[in-house]
Structure formats: C-alpha cells, structure tokens
N, C-alpha and C positions, 0 to 999 in steps of 0.2 A: 378677902379678895378685894373688897371695896377700898380698904386702906392701901393695898398694893397699887390699885389703879390710880388712887389719889397721888401717891408718891411718883408714879410714872408720869402723870400729867404735870405735876409740879416740876419734875426734873426736865421734862420736855420744854416747859415754859422757860426755865432757867437757861437751857441750851439756846433756845430761840433768842432770848434776850442777849446772851453772850455773843451769838452770831451777829445780831444786829449791831452790837457795839463794835465787833471786829470789822464789820462791813463799813461802818462809819470811820473807823481808824484807817481802813484801806483807802477810802476816798480822800481822807485828809492827807495820807502819805502820797497819794498820786498827785495831789495839787501842790503840796508844800515841798516835797523832796524829789519826786520822780520828774515832774514836768520841767523844773529848772534844769535838771541834768539833761533831759532830752533836747532842750533848746540849745544847750552848750555843745552836746555831743550826741548826735542821733545814733540810733542803733544800726548795726551793720546791714540789716535788710528789713524790709517792712513785714515780711511774713516768715515765721519759723515753723517747721513741720518735720515729722519723722519721715523715714523712707516710705512709709505707707500713707503719706499725706495727711497724717493726723496732726492737727494744729498743736503747737507747743506754746503754752501761755508763758508770759513773763514770770509769773509767780503762782505758786500753789499754796493754799491755806488749809489748815485743819478743818474738819467738819464740825468738831466739838472742842473748842479750845479750852485747855486747862493751864492757866498761868502762861498762856502763849506770849502775850505782850511783854511779860516780865522776863521770860527765859529766852525766847527766840526773837520776837520783834520783827521789824521789817528791814530788808536790806538797805544799807546806807544810813541806818539809824541805830541808836543805842538799844541793846548792848552789842550790836554788830555780829551776833551769832551767825546770821545768815549772809554775811558779807559786808564789805566796807563801802560798796557802791550800790546804788539802787538798781542798776541794770546789769552789773557785773559784766560777763563776757558778751552779752548781747550788744553792749556799747563798744567795748574794746577788748580784744583778747589780751591775755597775759603777755608780758615781755618774754620772748624766747632768748634767753641770755646764756649761751654756751660758755662754760668756764674753760679757758685755754691760756696757755703760756708755756714756752719752753725755749731753751737756748738763748739766742740773741733777740734783741728788739725787732730786727728785720724779719727773722723767721716767724715770730709771733704775729707781727703786723700782717704778714702774708696770709696766715691762717685766719685772722680776724676778717680780712677783706673777702676771703673765700666764703666764710660762713655768712657774712652779711649778704653776699651775692646770692646765697642759697636760701635766704629768708630769715636768718637770725635778725632780731630786732634790738639787741643790746650787746655791748662788749663786756666780758667779765675776765679780769686779769688775774692769772696765777703767777706769783712771784717765786723765784728760787729761794732756797733756805738762807743763803748769805744776806739777801735783801730783806727777808723777813726778820732777821735778828740783827740788822744794822751793821753789816760788814761789806766793804767794797770787794770787788772780784779779785783784787790783788792782795788782799789781806791774808796772812797765813791761816787764819781761822776759816777761810772760804775754800781752801784747797780741796779739790775733788767734788765740790758741790755746785760749782757755777753752772747755771742753766739746766740743772738736772731735773728738778721737780717743778720748775716754773721759769719765767723769764728773768734774766739778770738786768737790774735797773739801778746801777750805782750813781748815775748822774742825770742831769737835765737833758743832756744830749741823747741819752738812751731813751728817756721818756718821749722826747720829740720824735725819735725814730719809731718808737712803739705805736704812737698815735698818728703817724704821718698819713695824710689823706683821709682821716676820720674826722668829720665835722662835729665838734664837741657841743654845738647847740642843736644838733639833730640826732645824734646817737648817744644814748645813755651809757655811761661807763661805770662799771662796778669793779672795785679793787679789794681782793681778799688780802688785807694787810692790817696789822694790829699795832705792835709796839712802835714802829716808825710811820704809822698811818698819817700823822700830820705832815710829815716830810714828803711823802708820796703825793698827798693832796696838794701841797705847795707846788710840786712839779707839774701836776695837771693844770693848776691855775696859771702857772707860767706859760705852759703850752697854749692854753686858751687865749691868753693875752697876745701871744704871737699870731694866733689865728684871727684875732680881732673879735673874739666872742666875749660879749659882756658877761660878767660873773653872774648876773641875775638870770642868764639864759643857760648857764652850765648845768647839765643834768647828769646825775649819777649817784653813787653810793661808795663810801669808804667803810670797810667793816669796823675798824677802830674799837673792837671789843676786847679789852685786855684781860678782863676778869676770867673769861673762859680759857685764856691761855694759861693762867695759874691753875685752873681746874683740870683741863683736859688735853692741852695741846703742847704747851711748853715753849712756844716761840715768844717769850717775854724778854725784855732787856732791863727795864728800870723797876724799882720798887713800886708797890701799889699807889702810894700817895702822889708822887710826881706823875705817874702814868695816868691817874684820874685827872690830874690838872691838865695834861695834854688833851684829854678827851673833852673836858668842859671848855677849853680854849677853842677847839674845833666847833663845838656847839655854838658858842657865842659868835665866832667869826661867820659861820654859815648862816645863822639866823639873820645877820645884818647884811652880809655881802653876797651870799649864794643861796637864796631861799629855796631853789629847786634841787639843791644837792642834799642828800641824806647824810648827816654827819656821823651816823653810827648804824650798824646793822647788828643788833644784839643776837648772838649766834648760838642757837641750840644744836646746830649741825654737828659741831665737833664734840659736844657733850654726848650726843648719841653715838658718834663714831667711837668714842672712848668706852662704850659699853653700857650706857644708861638705858633705862626703860623709857617708854613714851612719856609716862608721868614725870619722871625725873627730868627729861629733856625740857618739858614745858616749865616745870617748877623752877629749875635752876636758871633757865633763860629769863623768865620773868623776874626772878629775884635779882639777877644782874641788871635788868632794866630798871628795877626800883632803885638800885644803888646808883645808877647813872643819873636818873631823874633827881634823886636827892642831892647828889654832888653838884648838879647844875643849879639847883635851888640854893644850896649853900654858897655857891659862887654868885649869888644875887641875880640869877636869870629868872625871868618870868616864865612860868610853866607853859602858858599859851603862846609864848614866843618861840619855843623850840620843840614842843612835844610832837607837832605834826610832821617834823622832819626825822623822827626816830623810826627806823625800820627794823625788821626782825628777819632771821634766817633759820629755817627749820629743815630737818631731815625728812625723807620719805622712805619708810621701810615697807616690809611685805605684808604686814597684818592690815589688810586693805581698809576695813571699816574702822578699826581703831585709829588709823592715821587720819582719816577724814574727821572723826570725832575730835581728835587731838587739836586740829586747827580751829575747829568751831569753838571748843572750850577755851583755847588760848585767847581768842578774840573777846569772848565774853568776860573772862577774868580780867584781862588788861583794861577793858573799858571801865569796869567797876573800880579798879585800882586808880586809874587816872581821874575819874570823876569823884570818887568818894574819899580816897586816901590823899590825893594831891590837890583836890579842889579845882581841877581844870574846868574852865567854863565853856571853851570852844569845843563843839562836837568833833571837830577834826582832831583835837588832842586826845580823844578817847579811842581812836581807831588803831587797831593793830594791823599794819600792812607788812607783808612778809614775802621773801624770796624762798624758794624751795630747791633743794638739790636731791636727786635720788641717792640712795644710800651706798656710799663707796664701800663700807664694811660688809655689805650684803653681796658684793660681787665675788665670784669664785674663779680661781685659776683653773679648777677642774671643770670640764665641759663649758668653756667660757661663753658659748653661744646661748646657753640658758640665761645668761645675763640680759639678753635682749628682752626676754619675757619679764624678768624681774623689773627692769627699767620701765617698761610699758605699764606694768601694774602700778608701780610707785608713782609714775607721772600722772596717771589717771586719778589716783587718790589725791594728789596735790591739787589738781584742777577741781575735782569734786569738793575739796576742802576750801577752795576760794583763794588760791595763791595769786599774788600780783606778778611774779616772774618765776621762771623755772629753768633749771639746768638739768639735762638728762645725760647720764654718764655713758661713756663708750663701753661696749661689751668686753673690750680687751684691757680695761684699766687695772685689772688684778695682776696683769703681767707686765705692762709698760704704759707709757703715756699713749693716749689714743692716736691711732692713725687717722688720716683724713677720711678714709672710708668709714671707720667706726664713728667718728664725730658727726659725719653727715647722716648716718643712719639714726644716731641719737636725736639729731634735730628733726629728721623726718618723723620720728615717733611723736614728737610734740605736734607736728603739723597734721598728722593723721587724726590725732585727738581733736585738734582745733577745727578742722575743716570736714572731717568725715564722720565723726562719732555722734554728733548731735548733742553731746553732753553740754557744750557751752550755751545752748539755746534757751535755757531757763535758769533762774537763779536758785542755787542751793537745792539741786534736784532730789537729793535723798532725804531732805528734811521731812519729819513726820514718821519716818521709820521707827517703830517701837524700839528696835535694837539700837539704832544709831543715836536716838535721843537719850536712851538710857546710858549708853557709853559716854556721850557728851557730859551728862550729869555726873557720872561716876568719876570721870577724869577730872572734872572741875573740883569735886570734893577732895580727891586725893592730892591734887596740886595745891589746893588751899591749905591742906594739913602741913605740907612741906613748907609753905610760905610762913605759916604761923610758927613752926619750929625755928626757922631761920630768924624771924623777927625776935623771938625769945633769946636767941644767941647773941643779939646785938647787930644783926644785919649780915649781908653777904660777905663783906670783907672779913669780919670776924669768923664766919663759918668757913671761909676759904683758909684763913690763917691757921685755924685749928685743925684743918684736914678733914672736917666733917663731910663736906661735899665730895671730896675725892674718894673717901672711904665708901660712901653710899654708891658711887658709880662703880668702884672696883668690886664691891659685893654683888652688884647686879650683873656685872660682866662675868664674875666667877660662877654665879648661879646658872647663867646661860651656857657657859662652857661645859659645866657639869651635865646639863640637860642634853647638850649636843653629843658629848661623849657617851652618855647613857642611852641615847637614841630617843629620848622623850621629845627633843626638838629635831626636826628633819630639815636638812639642806640637800636638795636634790643634786646628785652628782658628787656629794662630799661624804655623807655618812649613809646614804641610800642611793640605789640606782647608779652605782659607780660603773665606770668603763676603764678598760686598760688602755695604755698608750698615752702619748703626749698630744696636746691639741695642735692641730695643723693650722697655724695662724702666722701671717706675716706681720711682725711687730715693728713698731717705730724705733729707729736707731738715731741717737744724737751724734752730731759731729764732735769727735774728740778734741778738735782744735778750739772749741768754744772758749774754754777758760784762758788759753794762751791769747786768743784774739781780744778778749775783754781786758786782759792785763795790758796788752799793747795800746788799746784805745785809751785806757786810764793814764798810761804814761804820757801819751800825746797830749791829753787834756791838761795834765799837771804842768807840762812844759810850755803850753801855749797860753794859759790863763794868767790873770794878774794875781800872783801869789801874795803880794803885799795886801791886796784887797781881801783875799781869802783869810789871811791872818786877822785882819781888822774885823771882818764879819764874824769869825769864830769868837773873838773877844767880846763883841757885842752880844752874841748869842749867850755866852756864859753869864754875862751880867744880867741879861733878861731872865735867864733860868733861875738865878739866885733871887730875883724879885718876884712880883706877882702880876706883871703886865701880860697881856695876851701874846703868846709866842708866834702866832701865825704870821703876822707881818714880817718879823725878822727871819722866819723860816723861808718865806717867799724871797726875801732879799738874798738869803744865803744860796738858795738853789739857782737863782738868776745870776748870782756871782760865781757860779761853777764850783761852789763848795759841794763836795760829794756827800752821798748818804752816810758813808762810813765816818767821814770827818765830822759831820753834824752829830751823829750818834756818839762818837767818842768824846766830843765836847760835852755833851749832856751826861755821859758816863762820869766824867771828871767832876761834875757838879753834884749829881744825884746818886752815883754809885750804881751797882747792878743788884738785881734781886736774887736772893738765895733762899729757897724754902726752909722754914724752921721746923715744920711738923715732921713726924715720923709715921710712915704707913706700915 
C-alpha cells in the first residue's frame, strides 16, 4: 500500500511538473505568437459565450498532457494539428467561396454578383469541359458540351466579361482548372491589368494540380513532364510577381470523388504535394520562396469525426514533411492551408432534400477541422446544376454555422476527445504507410504511371459499392427508407443557344483581331515551349493579343504531344 501511495505521489508530481511546463509554454505562445496576430488582426468581438452565457475561452488545454506539445502543440505553431492561425475563426471566419459557373460568362457573372450580395466572400469558377481540356467553343471536339458543366472561357474577352464589376484586389478568385491553368491565370492577370490592380495585390488560387487528373478525373492534355514544367513556371512567376496568389491547390477532392477512402485521399494528395515541391526544387526554386503559396483542397464526407480527424492529421503530416524532408526554415512553409467542398458523390437523386442535412453535417466537419475556405453544394446537384434558390440555401448553411452555432468561437473545439485524438493518430499512421510505399516505388509519378494509385482507389470504390449493395453501408433514401415517386423539384435549365452564341463570338473575335500578330505570338510560344524559359510571360502576351485558349493549347500540343495512359487496369 505504501508503495502504491509513493507511485501515486510521484505520478502526481510528474503531472504537476508537466502542467507547469505547459503553462510556461502557453505564456510563451501568448507573447510570441498570439499577441502579434491580435495586433495585426483583432478578434471579431471582445467576449465569446454560449447561448447560456457561459464564457468560451480562446483555447482549451489537456489536464494531464501526454506528448501534447509533440503531437498537438498550439494553434499557429508547428505541427499545426490545432490549426494554422493562433486565433482561427475568432479573428476571421473562413472564406465562403461558392463554386459556380455555367453557360456564358455573362450568366455566371450575374450569379457571382448575386452570391456576393448575399454574403459570399470569394468567387470560385467552374469551367465547362472544353475549357478544361483546352478546346475553343467552335472546335468539333467541343460539340454538345459548351457551357454545360461550367462556364465557357475560350478568350480574354470572355474572362473580362466573367469578372466584370468584380474588384480583383478585394475579392479572392479561385479557379478549378488544371491542364490549361497557366493560360487561365494569364487571362486573370490581363484582366487585373485592365482594372489597374497591381499583381502583388491579386488574390486567389488556381487549382493547377495535374497529377490528380491522371489519377482520378481525366481532364489532362499534355504528358506529365511538360505538365509539371507548366506548374513550376506558375510557382516561379507567382513567387516573384503575385505573392498573394496561390499557384496550386493540391486536390484530394477529386480523389475522394473517384471512390477513395479518407486515408487514401490524404495520402495521395500529400504524395502529389511532395512531387510538386520536389519538381520546384529541381527547377532551382528555394523552398521557402514558394511553399507558403501552396494550398490544398479536400472533400468533406459524412463520417463526421473521421473527417475532422482527417484534416488535423493532414496538417501534422505536411508540417513534418516540409520541415524534416524538405528542410524548410520558415514556419509559414510548414502550414497546410486548405479549401473544402462538401462531397458531391454523397448527394443523392433520390429524396434530394436529404442532401440539405448531408451538406450541413459535412460543412460543420470542415469548420471543426479548421478549413480556410468552404463551398457547400446545392441539394439539387445530383440532378442538375444548382438553381439560385439551392445555391442560396447552401450559402445560408455556412452562415448559420458561422454566426449561430458558436462553433467558431474557440480554436479546435473537439481537441482532447479520446476518440478524435485516437482517430487523428490512426489516420496519420495509415497515411504515412502509403507515403512510404510510394517513396519505395520511386515517387508519385512512377506510382501513377504504373497504375498503382488508380488501382488502390478502384479497389476502395468497389468495396464500398459491395457494402452498399449488401446493405452493410446505408444511404438514406437509396438502399433504406426509400419512397416511391419522382422528386418534386424545379431544376435549372440551360439556354440551348449557348454553343451557337459562343461560336458566333469567336468568329467575330477572329475577324477583328490582328491575325498576323496571332501567328507571330504562336510561333514565339512554340519556341519558348521547346526551350526552358518561364512560359508565363509569353502566355500573358498571347492572351492579351487575343490568341484563344484552344489556339494556345494546340500550339503546345504540337510541341509536347498529348498524354495517353500506358497502364492497364
């Protein structure tokens, strides 16, 4: 008994010592990290409290820390498990960036202005399929697809109409575009110049993640090597000319949409990120010169706590990768900042109003996981592009979480939950196992070329489909709790004249522009593509000279060829 008492006393003294050390660390954090942030950006209000007037503190710490500083740390500090900012949403809410785009530039511009008037805080552009794979609206390959799943932007004139009346130094613009990302960025830069916006004030993100196209989505154009060259050219250009623009959004969203698990989503996304960082280093860029401009894009699915743990684990793993693997010295280079979109593949055509609940649950998980920006899907998107009513309700979902739930009032509010912390650790372990396997294969490009990543995702998708068909996985309204009859919804309908109108606009452009100058610019572009100079300056010249997206891509196709998968699944 005496021995047990001695052990208990010794343990208690150790806990007290640990708590004293943690308190000292908290005081240091407040002085060195928190206070400078508060001076730059005060919190949204002086007092935070629940609906019962219980004060909500900025930060909660464990009573008896066990490796706390090593695994969780403080918000805004390595390893960033608890968030990339010291105050998180107490200082500034996440960017509410509703993804939208359809038909013509004018129609999409009208939707953007409406959403901005309703409280959206960033523009997110969806492009149609011809734009995504580098074809003009009058190309035979574009027939039947112009303006269908996004907005048609074949020329600088279209981009100017898309962004008309939107101040590019005040509104952040995100573009979901990959193979021709550098070209669309060149158009945004040209519009910014017309607006008189200095490039160092230009705010936004271009997705620019070609590796996930080879893995999961398929809207690629060029082979991997020249595609990686385009990406590193954007890195270099933005690091010097547009430091507030994120030159890449490494995207796990589409990996998850293709059927991956949460573990695979994080693992393959971070492996892609590693490949991009290494490519930039191989191009003689300094890691601390570009790393802070790398952003990420994740999905939000229905397994609520797993999704929260997923985001926390991703931050911790990336911080260690950047500090230990790549030797980044600047703490800003260690941060994983990410946008989240609620899961499109989780939306059901059956009982579509159930999707309102799914989207709310997923959005809350993203906020509890510390997202920097968020898109919430419309409940009708399993059937058509979202109506204005559905898009507004999706935005209101974010606003209710932001202003009514109390969730943003403290940093990482679920930290310390035994289950959540265990999930975070387990996700980290499993993700790192995948990363080790990919490293042994020679890196992500080799893993993609061999078909390994694609097979892993397909196997996961097959297992889920079997579970769904067998009833082990339940989707409300689909394989349980079904209802008879068709949903009573008013769906969005596109103008059938869109394609013809775009063809007419391009014909006018080609007739009115200086076609001799266009020929000269395409020749200059081909020469630059054969060399190793940064392509962004000539791409900007091309779009300002009214060379179209399709003409630029066709010029590069002639130099680099097109990608054809070699693996067999």
